[in-house]
N, C-alpha and C positions, 0 to 999 in steps of 0.2 A: 890726087889731091893736098897730100902734104906734103910738103916742097921745105928744103933749109933755107934759112937764110947768105944770100949771097955772100956770106964772110968768114959762113963756115965750112963753106964747098971749097976743097984741097983739091978734088979732081972734080974736072972743071964738066965728065963728062957728068955724075952724080948728079941727078935737077933731083929723085922726088924719093923715099922709104916705100916700101913696096909696104902696100896694102890691106892689111892682117886679112883673113877670109870667112866666113860665115862657118869652120869648119876650127879653124885656131879659138873663136869666140864664146861657138859653143862650148866645145869642151869643155874649160874650167867650169864658165855660169852651173853645170851642168852637178860638172863633179862637186860644186859648192853647196848646189840643191839639195845634193844628198847627202849629204851632209850637215847640213841643216834642218834635212829628216830625221838622220839620223839623231840628233843634237834634242831636237822638239818628242821623239819617242823614248828614247834616254830620261829621260829630265819626268814624259809620264810614268812610265816605268817606275822610277825611281819613288814618282806621288807614292804611286800605287802602292808600296811596297810595303812603305810609311800607312799608310792607312790601315795595311796588310794587318802588320806587327799593333797598331795602337786597337784594334778592336781583338785579337788577340791577348792584351794585356789586358785590356777592362775582361776581358774573358777570363785570365786567370787568378785576377784580383775579388774576384766573385766565385772564383771554385776554394780559393782563399779564404772567404770570410766562412760562406759554408762551411768550412773543413776544422773552420774553429770554433764557430755557433755547434756542429756536430762532439770536438773535445768537451766541449759542458757540458749539455746534454749526457756528454755519457759515463766524463762525471757527475753528475746531478746521478742517474742508476745507478751508479755503484756504489754515492754515497744513499742511495735509496734500501738498497740490497744490502746492506752492513747490518744496516740499520733496526729490519726490521731482520733479520737474524742476527738479533742479538737475544739473551740471556734475555731478557726482562719482558721484549715485543716475545716471544715465546710462550711467555711463561703470561704472557696476559691475556691471547687467545688460546692454552689452550684452560684457562678459565674457565671465559669466557663461550664461545662458543662447543669445544667440550666438556662444558662444565666439569671441569676437575682441578679437583685439591690436594693440598701438601695432606702425604699422610700422619695420624697421630701415628704417636710413637709407641702407644700401644697392636693400635694395625701392622705395628708391619714385624714381621717374619725375618730371624736369617740363615740359610741356609747356606750346610756346607757341605764341601763338594771330596768324594770321600774313594778314594780311587785305590 
């Protein structure tokens, strides 16, 4: 099928190159096709893992934002608690709800403890 030019042939007995068989051609084609499939699978897995990373990163950012909001709310609750616990606030509640009043000096009795 394939033959060499006459000027290249040193040995006059050799007239043609051997023809490659189906097995000799099929093996490299098979290896290349397997490698192409593996490269495509690898690229798809990289794309999928990048997508998953983005999803998890977005979820983490939402959780960090919620944590910040909870910290702000916690600070406001602590401030409210300290406001409700001040002496002035306790005195106002005692006067309004419990109808308490500051005693007059004549109403105060001093009790001494004797041993």
